[in-house]
C-alpha positions in Angstrom: -27.0 -26.8 43.4 -26.8 -30.5 42.5 -23.8 -31.4 40.3 -24.8 -32.1 36.7 -23.5 -35.6 35.7 -21.4 -36.2 32.6 -21.8 -39.3 30.5 -19.4 -40.5 27.8 -20.7 -42.2 24.7 -18.5 -44.5 22.7 -20.0 -45.0 19.2 -18.6 -46.2 15.9 -20.2 -43.5 13.8 -22.8 -40.8 13.9 -23.3 -40.5 10.2 -25.2 -43.6 9.1 -28.8 -44.5 8.8 -28.8 -46.8 11.9 -26.1 -45.1 13.9 -27.5 -41.6 13.4 -30.8 -42.7 15.0 -29.0 -44.1 18.0 -26.8 -41.0 18.5 -29.6 -38.6 18.1 -31.9 -40.5 20.5 -29.1 -40.6 23.1 -28.5 -36.8 22.6 -32.2 -36.2 23.0 -32.3 -38.3 26.1 -29.4 -36.5 27.6 -31.0 -33.1 26.9 -34.3 -34.2 28.5 -32.7 -35.7 31.5 -30.3 -32.7 31.9 -26.9 -34.4 31.8 -23.8 -33.6 29.9 -22.8 -35.8 27.0 -19.3 -36.3 25.6 -19.2 -38.3 22.4 -16.2 -40.3 21.2 -16.6 -41.5 17.6 -14.0 -44.2 17.0 -15.5 -46.4 14.2 -15.9 -50.2 14.2 -12.9 -52.0 15.5 -10.6 -53.7 12.9 -12.6 -52.4 10.0 -10.9 -53.2 6.7 -10.4 -49.6 5.8 -7.1 -48.1 6.9 -8.5 -44.7 7.7 -11.3 -46.1 9.7 -8.8 -47.8 12.0 -7.1 -44.5 12.7 -10.3 -43.3 14.5 -9.9 -46.0 17.1 -7.4 -43.9 19.0 -10.3 -41.7 20.3 -11.5 -44.7 22.5 -8.3 -44.3 24.5 -9.2 -40.7 25.7 -11.3 -42.1 28.5 -9.9 -41.8 32.0 -11.4 -43.1 35.2 -12.9 -40.2 37.3 -13.6 -38.0 34.3 -17.1 -39.5 33.6 -20.0 -40.6 35.8 -20.6 -43.4 33.3 -20.1 -44.7 29.8 -22.5 -45.9 27.2 -20.9 -48.2 24.7 -22.7 -49.1 21.4 -21.0 -52.5 21.7 -22.8 -54.3 18.9 -21.7 -51.7 16.3 -18.2 -51.2 17.6 -17.5 -54.9 17.7 -19.0 -55.8 14.3 -15.8 -57.1 12.9 -14.1 -58.7 15.9 -14.7 -61.8 18.1 -16.3 -61.6 21.5 -13.1 -62.3 23.3 -11.3 -59.5 21.5 -14.1 -57.1 22.5 -13.8 -58.1 26.2 -10.0 -57.3 25.9 -10.9 -53.9 24.4 -13.2 -52.9 27.2 -10.7 -53.8 30.0 -9.4 -50.3 29.8 -12.7 -49.1 31.2 -12.7 -51.2 34.4 -13.9 -49.2 37.4 -16.2 -46.9 35.3 -20.0 -47.5 35.4 -20.9 -49.1 32.0 -24.0 -49.6 29.9 -23.5 -51.9 27.0 -25.8 -51.8 24.0 -26.0 -55.1 22.1 -23.2 -57.2 23.7 -22.9 -58.6 27.2 -20.0 -57.1 29.2 -19.4 -58.6 32.7 -20.1 -56.0 35.4 -22.2 -53.8 33.1 -25.8 -53.2 32.6 -26.4 -54.9 29.2 -29.4 -53.7 27.1 -30.0 -56.3 24.4 -32.6 -56.5 21.7 -34.1 -59.8 20.8 -33.1 -59.7 17.2 -33.6 -63.4 16.6 -37.3 -63.2 17.3 -37.7 -60.3 15.0 -35.9 -62.0 12.1 -38.1 -65.1 12.6 -41.2 -63.0 12.4 -39.9 -61.5 9.1 -39.1 -64.9 7.5 -42.5 -66.3 8.5 -44.2 -63.2 7.0 -42.5 -63.8 3.6 -43.5 -67.5 3.6 -47.0 -67.4 5.1 -48.4 -64.1 3.8 -46.6 -63.9 0.4 -45.8 -67.6 -0.4 -42.1 -66.9 -0.9 -40.2 -70.1 -0.4 -36.9 -69.5 -2.1 -35.5 -66.8 0.1 -32.0 -65.6 -0.6 -30.3 -64.6 2.7 -27.4 -62.1 3.0 -25.6 -62.5 6.3 -23.6 -60.1 8.5 -19.9 -60.2 9.2 -18.6 -63.7 10.0 -18.2 -64.3 13.8 -20.5 -61.3 14.7 -23.0 -62.4 17.4 -26.0 -60.6 16.0 -25.3 -61.8 12.4 -25.1 -65.3 13.7 -28.4 -65.1 15.5 -30.2 -63.7 12.4 -28.8 -66.5 10.2 -29.9 -69.1 12.8 -33.4 -67.5 12.8 -33.6 -67.9 9.1 -32.6 -71.6 9.2 -34.9 -72.4 12.1 -38.0 -70.9 10.3 -37.2 -72.9 7.2 -37.0 -76.1 9.3 -40.3 -75.1 11.0 -42.0 -74.7 7.6 -40.5 -77.9 6.3 -38.5 -76.0 3.7 -35.1 -77.3 2.7 -32.1 -75.2 3.6 -30.0 -74.4 0.6 -26.5 -73.1 1.3 -26.4 -71.7 -2.2 -29.0 -69.2 -1.2 -26.8 -67.8 1.6 -24.4 -65.0 0.7 -21.7 -63.6 3.0 -22.2 -59.9 3.8 -20.7 -57.4 6.3 -23.4 -54.8 7.2 -21.9 -52.2 4.8 -24.1 -50.5 2.2 -21.5 -50.8 -0.6 -21.5 -54.6 0.0 -25.3 -54.7 -0.6 -24.8 -52.8 -3.9 -22.1 -55.3 -5.0 -24.1 -58.4 -4.0 -27.2 -57.1 -5.8 -25.2 -56.5 -8.9 -23.8 -60.0 -8.8 -27.2 -61.6 -8.2 -28.8 -59.6 -11.0 -26.1 -60.7 -13.4 -26.5 -64.4 -12.4 -29.0 -67.0 -13.2 -29.9 -67.5 -9.5 -33.6 -68.3 -8.9 -35.2 -66.9 -5.8 -38.4 -65.2 -4.6 -37.1 -62.6 -2.2 -33.9 -61.4 -0.6 -33.4 -60.7 3.1 -30.5 -58.6 4.1 -29.2 -58.9 7.7 -29.4 -55.1 8.1 -30.9 -52.1 6.5 -27.6 -50.6 5.2 -27.0 -53.5 2.9 -30.6 -53.6 1.8 -30.5 -49.8 1.0 -27.2 -50.4 -1.0 -29.1 -53.1 -3.0 -31.9 -50.6 -3.7 -29.4 -48.1 -4.9 -28.1 -50.6 -7.5 -31.7 -51.4 -8.7 -32.4 -47.6 -9.1 -29.2 -47.2 -11.2 -30.3 -50.1 -13.4 -33.8 -48.8 -13.8 -32.6 -45.4 -14.7 -30.3 -46.9 -17.4 -33.2 -49.0 -18.7 -31.4 -52.3 -18.1 -33.5 -53.7 -15.3 -37.0 -55.0 -15.8 -37.4 -58.0 -13.4 -40.3 -58.1 -11.0 -39.8 -60.5 -8.1 -36.1 -59.8 -7.9 -36.8 -56.4 -6.4 -38.6 -58.1 -3.4 -36.2 -57.4 -0.6 -36.2 -56.7 3.1 -33.8 -55.4 5.8 -33.3 -55.3 9.5 -33.0 -52.4 12.0 -35.7 -49.9 10.8 -33.1 -47.2 10.4 -33.9 -43.6 9.6 -33.9 -44.0 5.8 -35.9 -47.3 5.7 -39.2 -45.5 5.3 -37.9 -42.8 3.0 -36.8 -45.0 0.0 -39.0 -46.1 -2.8 -40.4 -48.6 -2.3 -40.3 -48.2 1.6 -38.3 -51.0 3.1 -39.9 -53.9 5.0 -37.7 -54.4 8.0 -37.5 -55.3 11.7 -37.7 -52.4 14.2 -35.5 -52.5 17.2 -36.7 -50.6 20.3 -33.8 -48.1 20.0 -35.6 -45.2 21.7 -36.3 -47.3 24.7 -32.7 -48.6 24.7 -31.3 -45.1 24.6 -33.5 -43.6 27.2 -33.0 -46.6 29.5 -29.2 -46.4 29.1 -29.1 -42.7 30.1 -31.6 -43.2 33.0 -29.5 -46.0 34.5 -26.3 -44.0 34.5 -28.0 -41.1 36.2 -29.1 -43.4 39.0 -27.1 -44.1 42.2 -25.7 -47.5 41.4 -25.3 -49.8 38.4 -25.8 -53.5 39.0 -24.7 -56.2 36.5 -27.8 -57.4 34.7 -29.0 -58.1 31.2 -32.2 -56.4 30.0 -33.7 -58.0 26.8 -36.1 -55.9 24.7 -38.3 -57.2 21.9 -38.0 -56.4 18.2 -41.1 -56.2 15.9 -41.7 -56.6 12.2 -42.5 -53.5 10.2 -44.4 -54.3 7.0 -43.9 -51.9 4.1 -44.1 -52.1 0.3 -40.6 -53.6 -0.5 -41.9 -57.1 0.3 -45.1 -56.7 -1.6 -47.4 -55.5 1.2 -49.9 -52.7 0.7 -48.5 -49.7 2.4 -49.5 -46.1 2.9 -46.9 -43.8 4.3 -49.4 -41.7 6.3 -50.4 -44.8 8.2 -46.9 -44.9 9.8 -46.1 -42.8 12.9 -43.4 -40.4 11.8 -40.2 -40.5 13.8 -40.0 -37.4 15.9 -36.4 -36.6 14.9 -34.7 -34.5 12.2 -31.2 -35.1 11.0 -31.4 -33.1 7.7 -28.2 -31.2 6.9 -28.7 -27.6 7.7 -26.2 -26.1 5.3 -26.6 -27.2 1.6 -24.7 -24.5 -0.3 -21.5 -24.1 1.8 -18.4 -25.8 0.6 -16.2 -26.6 3.6 -13.3 -28.0 1.6 -13.1 -25.1 -0.8 -13.3 -22.5 1.9 -10.6 -23.9 4.1 -7.9 -24.2 1.4 -4.7 -22.8 2.8 -1.3 -23.9 4.2 -0.9 -20.9 6.5 -1.9 -21.7 10.1 -3.2 -18.2 10.9 -5.2 -18.1 7.7 -6.6 -21.5 8.4 -7.9 -20.5 11.8 -9.4 -17.3 10.4 -11.2 -19.2 7.6 -12.3 -21.8 10.1 -14.2 -19.1 12.1 -16.2 -18.3 9.0 -16.8 -22.0 8.2 -18.1 -22.7 11.8 -20.5 -19.7 11.6 -21.9 -20.9 8.3 -22.2 -24.5 9.6 -24.1 -23.2 12.8 -21.4 -24.7 15.1 -21.1 -22.6 18.2 -17.9 -24.0 19.7 -14.7 -25.7 18.4 -11.4 -26.4 20.0 -8.2 -27.7 18.4 -5.4 -29.3 20.3 -2.0 -30.7 19.2 0.0 -33.2 21.3 2.6 -31.2 23.2 5.3 -33.9 22.9 4.7 -34.2 19.1 2.9 -36.6 16.9 2.6 -40.4 17.4 2.1 -43.2 15.0 -0.9 -45.4 15.6 -1.9 -48.9 14.7 -5.2 -50.7 15.4 -3.7 -53.1 18.0 -3.2 -50.2 20.3 -7.0 -50.1 20.8 -6.8 -53.5 22.5 -3.7 -52.7 24.7 -5.1 -51.6 28.1 -1.6 -50.1 28.8 -1.6 -47.8 25.8 -2.1 -44.1 26.6 -2.6 -41.2 24.4 0.1 -38.4 24.8 -0.2 -37.1 28.3 -0.4 -33.4 27.5 -1.9 -31.4 24.7 -1.7 -27.7 23.7 -4.7 -25.7 22.7 -3.9 -24.0 19.4 -7.4 -22.8 18.5 -10.5 -21.8 20.5 -13.9 -20.8 19.2 -16.5 -20.6 21.9 -20.1 -19.6 21.7 -19.7 -18.0 18.2 -16.5 -16.1 19.0 -12.8 -16.7 18.4 -11.1 -16.7 21.8 -7.7 -15.5 22.9 -6.1 -18.6 24.5 -5.2 -17.8 28.1 -1.9 -19.1 29.4 -3.7 -21.1 32.1 -5.8 -22.9 29.4 -3.0 -23.5 26.9 -1.7 -26.8 28.1 -3.9 -29.5 29.6 -3.9 -33.2 30.4 -5.2 -34.8 27.2 -7.7 -37.0 29.1 -9.2 -33.7 30.5 -10.4 -33.0 26.9 -11.1 -29.3 27.6 -10.1 -26.7 30.1 -12.7 -26.5 32.9 -14.0 -23.1 31.9 -15.4 -24.5 28.7 -17.3 -27.2 30.6 -19.3 -24.9 32.9 -21.4 -26.3 35.8 -24.2 -23.9 35.3 -25.2 -25.0 31.8 -25.5 -28.3 30.0 -23.3 -29.2 27.1 -22.8 -31.9 24.4 -19.3 -32.2 22.8 -18.0 -34.6 20.2 -14.3 -35.5 20.3 -12.5 -36.6 17.0 -8.9 -37.3 16.2 -6.7 -35.3 13.9 -4.4 -37.4 11.8 -2.7 -37.8 8.4 -2.4 -41.5 7.4 -1.3 -43.0 10.7 0.5 -39.9 12.0 -1.7 -38.5 14.8 -0.9 -34.9 15.9 -3.9 -33.9 18.1 -7.7 -33.8 18.3 -10.7 -31.5 17.7 -13.7 -31.0 20.0 -17.0 -29.6 18.6 -20.0 -28.5 20.6 -23.1 -30.1 19.2 -26.2 -27.8 19.2 -28.2 -29.2 16.3 -28.9 -32.6 14.6 -26.6 -32.1 11.6 -24.4 -35.2 11.6 -22.6 -34.6 8.3 -20.7 -31.4 9.0 -18.5 -32.6 11.8 -16.6 -35.3 9.8 -16.2 -32.9 6.8 -14.7 -30.3 9.1 -12.5 -32.8 11.0 -11.1 -34.2 7.8 -10.4 -30.8 6.3 -8.9 -29.5 9.5 -6.6 -32.6 9.6 -5.4 -32.2 6.0 -5.0 -28.5 6.1 -3.3 -28.4 9.5 -0.9 -31.1 8.4 -0.1 -29.2 5.2 0.4 -26.0 7.2 2.6 -27.7 9.7 4.7 -29.3 7.0 5.2 -26.0 5.3 6.2 -24.3 8.5 8.5 -27.2 9.3 10.1 -27.0 5.8 10.7 -23.3 6.2 12.5 -23.8 9.5 13.9 -27.3 8.8 17.3 -26.1 7.4 18.0 -23.8 10.3 16.6 -26.1 12.9 18.6 -29.0 11.6 21.8 -27.0 11.5 21.1 -25.7 15.0 20.2 -29.1 16.4 23.2 -30.8 14.8 25.4 -28.0 16.1 24.0 -28.3 19.6 24.2 -32.1 19.4 27.8 -31.9 18.2 28.6 -29.5 21.0 26.8 -31.7 23.5 28.8 -34.7 22.2 32.0 -32.7 22.3 31.4 -31.6 25.9 30.5 -35.1 26.9 33.5 -36.5 25.1 35.8 -33.9 26.6 34.4 -34.5 30.0 34.9 -38.3 29.7 38.4 -38.1 28.1 39.6 -35.4 30.5 38.3 -37.2 33.6 41.2 -39.7 33.5 44.0 -37.1 33.5 42.1 -35.0 36.0 41.8 -37.9 38.4 45.4 -38.8 37.7 46.5 -35.2 38.4 44.6 -35.4 41.7 46.3 -38.7 42.5 49.8 -37.3 41.6 49.1 -34.2 43.8 48.2 -36.4 46.8 51.3 -38.5 46.2 53.4 -35.3 46.1 51.8 -34.1 49.3 52.8 -37.4 51.0 56.4 -37.1 49.7 56.6 -33.4 50.8 55.4 -34.4 54.3 57.8 -37.4 54.3 60.7 -35.1 53.3 59.9 -32.5 55.9 59.8 -35.1 58.6 63.2 -36.3 57.5 64.9 -33.0 58.0 67.4 -33.3 61.0 66.8 -37.1 61.2 70.3 -38.6 61.2 68.9 -42.0 60.2 67.8 -40.7 56.8 70.7 -41.3 54.4 71.6 -39.4 51.2 70.4 -42.5 49.3 66.9 -41.9 50.9 66.9 -38.3 49.9 67.9 -39.3 46.3 65.0 -41.8 46.2 62.5 -39.2 47.3 63.7 -36.7 44.7 63.5 -39.4 42.0 59.9 -40.2 43.0 59.0 -36.4 42.9 60.6 -36.1 39.4 58.6 -39.1 38.1 55.4 -37.5 39.4 56.3 -34.2 37.8 56.9 -35.9 34.5 53.5 -37.5 34.7 51.9 -34.1 35.4 53.6 -32.7 32.3 52.3 -35.7 30.3 48.7 -35.1 31.5 49.0 -31.3 30.9 50.2 -32.0 27.3 47.3 -34.2 26.6 44.8 -31.6 28.0 46.4 -28.8 26.1 46.1 -30.8 22.9 42.4 -31.4 23.5 41.8 -27.7 24.2 43.8 -26.7 21.1 41.8 -29.0 18.9 38.5 -27.7 20.4 39.5 -24.1 19.7 40.5 -24.7 16.1 37.5 -26.9 15.1 34.7 -25.8 17.4 35.2 -22.2 16.1 34.8 -23.5 12.6 31.6 -25.3 13.5 30.1 -22.2 15.0 31.0 -20.0 12.0 28.0 -18.4 10.4 29.8 -17.9 7.0 27.6 -19.2 4.1 29.5 -17.8 1.2 29.4 -20.0 -1.9 32.6 -21.6 -3.3 33.4 -23.6 -6.5 35.1 -27.0 -6.8 38.0 -25.2 -8.5 38.5 -22.8 -5.5 38.3 -25.8 -3.1 40.9 -27.8 -5.0 43.3 -24.8 -5.2 42.9 -24.2 -1.5 43.7 -27.8 -0.7 46.8 -27.9 -3.0 48.0 -24.6 -1.5 47.9 -25.8 2.1 49.3 -29.2 1.2 52.4 -27.6 -0.2 53.1 -26.0 3.2 52.2 -29.0 5.3 55.4 -31.2 5.8 53.5 -34.4 6.6 51.2 -34.2 3.5 53.9 -32.9 1.2 56.1 -35.9 1.8 53.2 -38.4 1.4 52.1 -40.1 -1.8 48.9 -38.0 -2.3 47.0 -38.0 -5.5 44.0 -35.8 -6.3 41.5 -36.9 -9.0 38.8 -34.3 -10.1 36.1 -36.0 -12.2 33.6 -33.2 -12.0 32.9 -29.8 -13.5 35.1 -27.5 -11.4 32.6 -24.6 -11.8 30.0 -26.4 -9.7 29.1 -24.3 -6.7 28.7 -25.5 -3.1 27.0 -23.3 -0.5 28.8 -22.9 2.8 32.1 -22.0 4.4 35.0 -23.3 2.3 37.3 -23.3 5.4 35.1 -26.0 7.0 35.6 -28.4 4.1 39.3 -27.6 3.8 39.7 -28.4 7.5 37.7 -31.6 7.3 39.6 -32.9 4.2 42.9 -31.9 5.8 42.1 -34.0 8.9 41.0 -37.0 6.8 44.1 -36.9 4.6 46.4 -36.7 7.7 44.5 -39.5 9.4 44.9 -41.5 6.2 48.7 -40.9 6.2 49.0 -41.8 9.9 47.1 -45.1 9.3 50.3 -46.5 7.7 51.9 -47.5 11.0 55.7 -47.5 11.0 56.0 -46.5 7.3 57.9 -43.5 5.9 55.6 -40.7 4.5 56.6 -41.2 0.9 55.3 -44.8 1.1 51.8 -43.7 2.4 49.5 -43.9 -0.6 46.4 -41.6 -0.2 43.8 -40.7 -2.9 41.4 -37.8 -3.0 38.6 -38.3 -5.5 36.0 -35.6 -6.3 33.0 -36.8 -8.3 29.4 -35.9 -9.1 26.4 -38.1 -8.1 23.1 -36.7 -9.3 22.5 -33.4 -7.3 25.5 -33.9 -5.0 29.3 -33.8 -5.1 31.1 -36.8 -3.5 34.5 -36.4 -1.9 36.4 -39.6 -1.3 39.5 -40.0 0.8 41.1 -43.4 0.4 44.1 -45.1 2.0 45.5 -48.6 2.1 46.7 -48.5 5.7 45.8 -50.5 8.9 42.1 -49.9 8.7 39.6 -49.3 11.6 39.0 -51.9 14.3 35.5 -53.4 14.2 34.8 -52.7 17.8 35.1 -48.9 17.4 33.3 -48.5 14.0 29.8 -48.0 15.3 31.0 -45.2 17.7 33.4 -43.4 15.5 31.4 -40.3 14.8 29.7 -40.2 18.3 32.6 -40.4 20.7 36.1 -39.2 21.1 37.8 -42.3 19.7 41.2 -42.5 18.2 43.7 -45.1 17.0 46.7 -42.8 17.4 47.3 -43.5 21.1 48.4 -40.6 23.2 49.0 -38.4 20.1 45.3 -38.3 19.2 42.1 -36.8 20.8 39.3 -38.3 18.6 37.6 -34.9 18.3 38.1 -34.2 14.6 35.7 -36.9 13.3 33.1 -35.9 15.8 33.2 -32.3 14.7 33.5 -33.2 11.0 30.3 -35.2 11.3 28.3 -32.4 12.8 29.7 -29.8 10.4 28.7 -31.9 7.3 25.3 -32.7 8.7 24.4 -29.4 10.4 26.0 -26.7 8.2 26.0 -28.3 4.7 22.9 -30.6 4.9 25.2 -33.4 3.6 26.4 -36.8 4.8 29.6 -38.5 5.8 30.3 -42.2 6.1 33.2 -44.7 5.8 34.1 -48.2 4.7 37.0 -50.0 6.3 38.7 -53.4 6.6 41.5 -54.1 9.0 44.9 -54.2 7.3 43.3 -53.3 3.9 42.6 -49.6 4.3 39.8 -47.1 4.9 37.7 -44.9 2.6 35.8 -41.9 3.8 32.9 -40.4 1.8 31.6 -36.9 2.1 28.4 -36.0 0.2 27.5 -32.3 -0.2 24.5 -30.9 -2.1 25.1 -28.7 -5.2 23.8 -25.2 -5.0 20.3 -25.1 -6.5 21.3 -22.4 -9.0 23.6 -25.0 -10.7 20.9 -27.6 -11.1 
């Protein structure tokens, strides 16, 4: 059996008067020519709207080898960018057979409509057949090739008819219907004189008609000639408005069928095919017009479901409930298949410039979290769960024995992208997909946030604990490596001395002085071993006393009063602290409750106080001024340990909580601050930081949240 080909379609939108017709014609062509169609709806590049730009990411899902060819609706996608920028954008598709609709791409088959000739025919019609000489012209986006050609056609016909070009009759537009509404409102409220208005596309003209309808309904609009207006494109709704819109018809059906036909051939050669555009006279310009005289378009894009509220029926922040509700929504929307994927490595943050970066790649792997296929919720098999993102779907959902059409859309919240959704298209309803995509995005984001919030505390504590243990292990490994290597060196030296001593036995040339020298060297090496052993024992002892505290699961609440009493009790039995000049200032309600293990905080404050005392190098303890302040700051309690000692050297400040650093020389290990940091962060959800200047002193700050019951 001959392999059925798969074509990718890059289109800015499927829900729009002009774009809908293109998309449905391409879908119809793919059905008739028996090929698969995969649609990537990514909006117009660099659109002003922030949300529109977030759809651009879908254009980066294309990977060479996945498709037999691509159709790019280039004119629509590149509406708001320069030609050079568009060529940069399509670089990522090099090596894939391309058909470009509306813009010339080197190496592609370019299907172009002669829009300039059609616009000239329209302007001539208004002048010759209706006698309109003052024609107000609304342009397309500045820099857009088609918009430029249509404006040139307008100017050239005026020159041809010996009519003066008046730049005051030219208004900047952008192909967007809302802009047509706004421009018509501004024109209606001005004293501008004109006979007719020509919009550079139908969408703006239809927006203008909407404004006129609103004004008529309110009884505030009674002008005659000012409602003479025309468009360009002959989009789906052009013949359905009242009055039907005079416009220029592009041979879109021919363009769409030609594009699919070429890609199904054996080879694509670079060439440009130019197709003519024709004037379509209807009532909006003043012509006599009977609707039955026009050949009806053989296409139906009417929404199938009028009474189903997608938003209301997907409201939940529970993932399982969302997926259950989604099954019902898909059935009622007559969508047979839907697949939801989230990026396995987590969300990414996207900006519009990534669309032009040929090196940008979407996350490599994605996890299927929901599968609804041919009207049934599917159990996700392990072999299908994780796929390469560019694969879009597992192979079993793209069967060789049946044709399919899928549309791929991104899932995002603001600029945070967490996956994509893939719908099977089996009718001409173009509205439901975006409603479902948007609601799935919002609901899934909310559900994920809720799930994350429920597990955040425990996850943070666990991650901080593991990070702390990892840092501790790394620090211990690093700090113990030197004594271990030194012990190895001492052992080797002792072996040499032992060998030397054995060789000297019975040798009359070896004097007593030589024996004494060997014994002294052995004694020195043994002392060094004791020194290394003492340091390693100190490290292990510190790990035992503090790592056990870190791993404690006690979460009993304690009050500030209990904490202060505990600190004072231990200080009275600690000789170093008892002899120091320690002052405790409690400027907070002592009944405030902190959740967690009181022993953790006592241990941390004890370490900080002792460190503060030891910062006074060479001074007697009674001259070591240390202050402990306890204050309230909003919903937190702040513990401040302040000294006026030697301060912390600048070079070690950035690494103080991350590595085993100490200013105590051989008497310190540097573990206490590492473990204190992880305990405060992981077990209490608090924070710890410091301020220090050399020779002026150091202040450590600990912030702990107050128990919610006290707020």
